[in-house]
N, C-alpha and C positions, 0 to 999 in steps of 0.2 A: 179479532186475534188472526183471522184464518187471512185476512185481506194483508196483514199489516206481514205475514210471514210472506205472502206470496211479492210484495211489495221488494222487501230484503232480499230473495231468491234473485231478482232480475238485476242485471248488471249495470254498472251505474256507464255512464253514457262518456263521458271523458275517459274510463278505465277503457273501455271500448274503443275508442280512440286511439289510446295512448298501445292499446297493443297491438291494432291496424299499420301504426306507425312503427312500431317495432319489428311486425311482421316486412312492413317495406323495405324498410333497411334491412332486414335478413336477405332479403332477394337479392336486393340490388347489392349487396356484397358479394354475396354470390354468385351473379352475374357479370363484374366488373373481374373478380375469379377467373371463372371462365373465359370471358374473352378475354383477359390479357395474358395467359399463360399461354395460349396457342399465336396470338398476335406480335410477344415478345418476341418467342423462337423463332416467326417469322422474319419476324424482321432482324435480329440480333444475333438468329440463330447462328447465322456462317461466321461470323465474324468470332463470336463464342467457341464455332470446330475449330478455326485456324488459329484460337491461340493455344487451346486444350493440343492443337497438334492431329486433328480427328479429321480423316476422308473419307469417302464415300465407293472408292474404286474395291469393286472386288478380288476372288481370288483369294483368301481368307480359308478361314476352317469354316467350312457351315454349319449351321444351327449351333453355337460355340455357345456353352453357357456365360451365364454375368461372371466375372473374373477382373483378374486384377489389369490384361491387356484389354478387355474390353468389359465397361460399367455396364452395359446391358447385354450381352454379350453380341451373336453374329445373326444374320438371317439368313436364306436359304442359299444366296450366291456371296456367302464369308464378308459381306460387309458390314462394317460396324455398325449395330442400329441409334448408338445414342449418335453417331457423325449421320445418320439418316434422317433422325427426328427434327434434328438441329436445321438442317438446310433443307425438309423435305417442305416448309408450309410457306415460302417463299414464292413458289409457282400455286399454290391454293390463292393466294392473297392477291397478285398481282391478276392474277387471271379472271378473279370476281371482280376488282373494281376493274379489270378492262371492259370486262363484261355489260356491268352497272355505267360507267358511261358512255358508252356506245349505245345503250339501247332509251337512256333518258335524252344523251346529247339529239336523238333521233324523235325519242316518243315524243317530248314537251311543245318540240316546233309545229309536230303533225295535231299535237291533240290543239293547240290554239289556232295551228290554222282552222283545221276540221270545225271546231266554235265559231269562228270569225266566217264559216263559209253559209251559214246561216243551216234554216230547220233539214230542207232536203237535203246536202252535202251531211249534216251530220249524220242523217237516219242511213245514205248511203255507207259512210264511211262505219257506222255500228255495223251495218247487216256484214260488209265484208272482212271485218275484224272478228263476231261471231263466226264464221267460215274458220279463220284460222285460229281461234279458242275451241274448235273442235277437234283440233287437230291432236293426240297427243304428244308430249315434248319427248318421250323418248325417240319415236315415231321418226323424227324428223335426223336427230343422233344414227338411230339405224341406219337410215336413207344415205347419210354422208360414211359411214363404217362400210354401206355394199357397195356404192359409188365409189367408191376410194379415196375420197375428197378427205385429206386425215392432215393433219397439219394443228398449230395452235390457232391460228390465224380464220381458219373452217373453224374452231371450235368456237373460239370468240361472239363470232360472228352469226353460229347457230344458238347458241346460248342468249347471244340477245337478242335478237328474234324471235326464242319463246317469249319474251317479255315485252317483245313490244305490245302489241293489242291489248293486255292487260294496262300499262305505263298510258298509252293514250286514251280507253275509256276514263279514268280515274281523271285525266287534266281535263278531259270534255266536261265530267261529273263536274268539277271544283271551278272549269269556270262558269260555268249557267246556274250557280245556287243563287238566289233573289237578290241577297244581297250585296254578291260582288256584282251583277247585272245591273242593278240599280245605280252603283256609283260607275259605272261604266257609259251609262248612258248618260249621266250628269255631266262627263268628262266630254261626250260625245256633243251634248249642246253646248258647250261655252268654247266648242271648235278645236277640240285639240284633235291633230292630227290620228288616219286613222290608224299609220302603225304605232301609236305611241299606246292608244286605247286596246287596240285588239293582238297586240305582241307586248308588247312593253310594261304595261300595267296589268293587262290576264297573268301573267307569268308571275310577278312581283306576287299579286294573288292568291296564286295556283302554289306555291313553290312552299309552305308550309307540310301541306298533304304530300306534295311530294316526293319530302326528302325523309316522311315519316314512311313513306311505301319505299323509299327507297333503300331500309333499314332492314324494314320486311324481306323485301326480297334475295336480302343475301344468305338465307336458310335455302332455297328452293335454288341458289345457282350454287353454293356449294353443291347441294345434292346430285344438278345436272352433271356437273364437272366430275365428281368421284361418279358415276355412270359412266359417263362416255370413255373415262381409263380403263373401266371393267371392258367398254366394247371395241376397246384399240384406238379408239378416236382422238385424235388429240396429241396428245402428250407421246413421245417415243419413250419405250423400256429404259432409255440410258437415263434418262431425266429423272429426277431425284423429285416424288412430289409424294405426300403422302398417300393420296387414292392408290399412285403408282403403288408405293411400297404395301400396300394392305391387297392389292391383286397380284402380287408375285411371290407374295405369304402365306396364299390363301389354302395349299395343298399343306403346308404345315403348323396349323392353325395348334393341332392336339400336341405335336413336337414342342414350340415354341410358339405356344399363345401371343408374350409378348412383342415376337416381329408383326404381331395384327392388331393386339387390341390397341395398345400404346400410339402406332399412330390412327387410328377410329377413333380413338377417346380422344386425339387432338383435332380431329374434324368436328366429332359430337360438342367436343366445349366450347368452339369458335359458333357454332347455330347456335346451340342451347343457350351462352352469353347475351349473343345478341337481342336473343327475343328476349328474354329478362327485361335487358337494359331497353329495349322496345316496348315493353307491356309497363314499364318506371314512366319512362317520356310519355306515353297515351294516357295513362292515369292524369301527370300533373298537369296534362294540356285539360283534359276532361276538370 
């Protein structure tokens, strides 16, 4: 009887799988919601603001509470908070995409060339990359701020440079997997050109892990862009950006918490939603 009772307590495998699938569906739904809210605000926000007749011009009554004239109130500069939320995500998305594209456009070919150069070239490249990896990311931003090299261009290049060593190492590791090497050696033996084997075919085989890695780097890039705005590097104070809005309203956190928490919440939702969806993608790949 004791053994039978113990068996009845154990959960059924099918029930456990259904429970696991249900949890994954919930997490997937939450991830899509968290990602789509800031993404839609970034893409369609300016159009919605124009249709509603909202603008981000300063000069109104600062720290005005929510009311008929301002649905969410105003910030420390007297700007409509709803208009700031609708306009502020465009720069976040564009700068994140620009930094991602620049980093991978340089790092993927560099990683393939390092792999094709042989063991000694790979060891030298890894040693140089380790030196770059040892530098804190914020140190580069602080150097830009100290030397006066501010602006969107400098900001994108700096953020892409921080990602460069990680991506090169990933590409090199993916290209040296035994299964990949065996296929490439077979193509070399049948007379395929060097550039086709080492660049085109190798690049095609490392593309899946590179794409997954790119999605995981969104959080880090958004964090660096936000930190750069707090340090005064990159975006001018006149540009409407969620991170800039957070920085400008920090002094009024306890007077108008929404002016800080709402744009900060959109940044967090963008990162959290991306992470949840990437986790689900990795689960399905596994």
